C-alpha positions in Angstrom: 0.2 0.2 0.0 1.6 3.2 -0.9 0.5 6.2 1.1 -1.4 9.1 -0.1 0.6 12.3 -1.2 -1.5 14.3 0.9 0.6 12.5 3.8 3.8 13.4 2.7 5.8 16.7 3.8 9.2 18.1 3.6 10.3 20.1 6.2 13.7 22.2 5.6 15.2 23.4 8.7 17.9 26.4 8.5 18.9 26.6 12.3 18.0 24.6 15.6 19.0 25.5 19.2 16.9 24.3 22.5 13.9 23.4 20.4 14.0 26.7 18.6 14.1 26.1 14.9 14.0 28.5 11.5 12.4 26.3 8.8 9.5 25.8 6.9 7.2 22.9 5.6 6.1 22.5 2.4 2.9 20.0 1.4 1.0 19.3 -1.6 -1.8 21.2 0.0 -0.2 24.5 0.4 0.7 26.8 -2.5 3.4 28.7 -0.3 5.8 27.2 2.1 5.0 27.3 5.6 7.1 29.1 8.2 8.0 27.0 11.5 9.5 27.8 14.4 9.0 24.2 16.6 8.8 20.9 16.0 5.7 21.1 18.1 4.5 23.9 15.5 5.5 21.3 12.9 3.4 18.3 14.3 0.3 20.5 15.1 0.1 21.8 11.4 0.9 18.9 9.7 -1.4 17.4 11.7 -4.3 19.7 10.4 -3.2 19.1 7.1 -3.6 15.1 7.1 -7.0 16.3 8.9 -8.2 17.5 5.8 -7.4 14.3 3.9 -8.5 13.3 0.5 -7.0 11.2 -2.2 -8.0 11.8 -5.2 -7.7 9.2 -8.2 -4.9 11.2 -9.8 -1.6 11.8 -7.2 -1.4 15.2 -6.2 2.0 16.6 -7.6 5.0 15.6 -5.6 6.7 18.5 -4.0 10.5 19.6 -4.7 12.5 19.9 -1.8 15.5 22.8 -1.6 18.8 21.1 -2.3 19.7 19.5 1.1 23.5 19.8 0.4 23.7 23.6 1.4 25.7 23.8 4.2 23.4 24.6 7.6 20.3 23.6 6.0 18.9 20.0 6.9 16.0 18.4 4.7 13.6 15.9 6.0 10.7 14.0 4.1 8.2 12.8 6.7 5.8 10.1 5.1 2.9 9.5 7.4 1.8 5.7 6.5 -0.7 4.9 9.0 -2.8 7.2 11.6 -5.0 5.4 14.5 -6.2 6.3 17.8 -4.3 9.9 17.2 -0.9 8.6 16.7 0.7 8.6 13.6 3.3 5.9 12.1 5.6 6.2 9.3 9.2 6.8 7.8 11.6 10.2 8.4 14.2 10.6 5.8 17.0 12.4 6.1 18.1 13.7 2.8 20.9 15.3 3.3 22.6 12.2 4.7 20.5 9.7 2.5 19.3 8.0 5.8 15.9 6.5 7.1 14.3 5.8 10.1 10.8 4.3 11.2 8.8 6.1 14.2 5.9 5.0 15.6 4.2 7.8 17.3 4.6 11.5 16.6 6.4 11.7 19.8 9.0 9.3 18.6 9.0 11.6 15.7 9.7 14.1 17.6 12.6 12.5 19.5 14.3 11.6 16.0 14.2 14.9 14.5 15.5 16.7 18.0 18.5 14.0 18.4 19.5 14.6 14.2 19.4 18.3 14.4 21.0 18.4 18.2 24.1 17.2 16.6 24.1 19.7 14.1 
């Protein structure tokens, strides 16, 4: 089973320190990039987009990510594969390092992102 494209987002992080970030989220439902300033804001915003879920017969156009090779910029692809009982299961793909991790809840997604970004 392939996820609907409305369950996929790109998160670009320019800076991250002590849980505060400067970045943006891209999603097929958004005409423009949405500025985000924290991981919790990212999750709440993405959850709102997932609540509008509608999978048309034809997939939504894929979104392009900013080049992850720019110094100081991290690019993540978040794929929500399942949503059950108000939690998420999916994949986090760190495009800069071509690494992938599976998460079993939104909390685990937050922890993964925080660990990666805190090490930068």
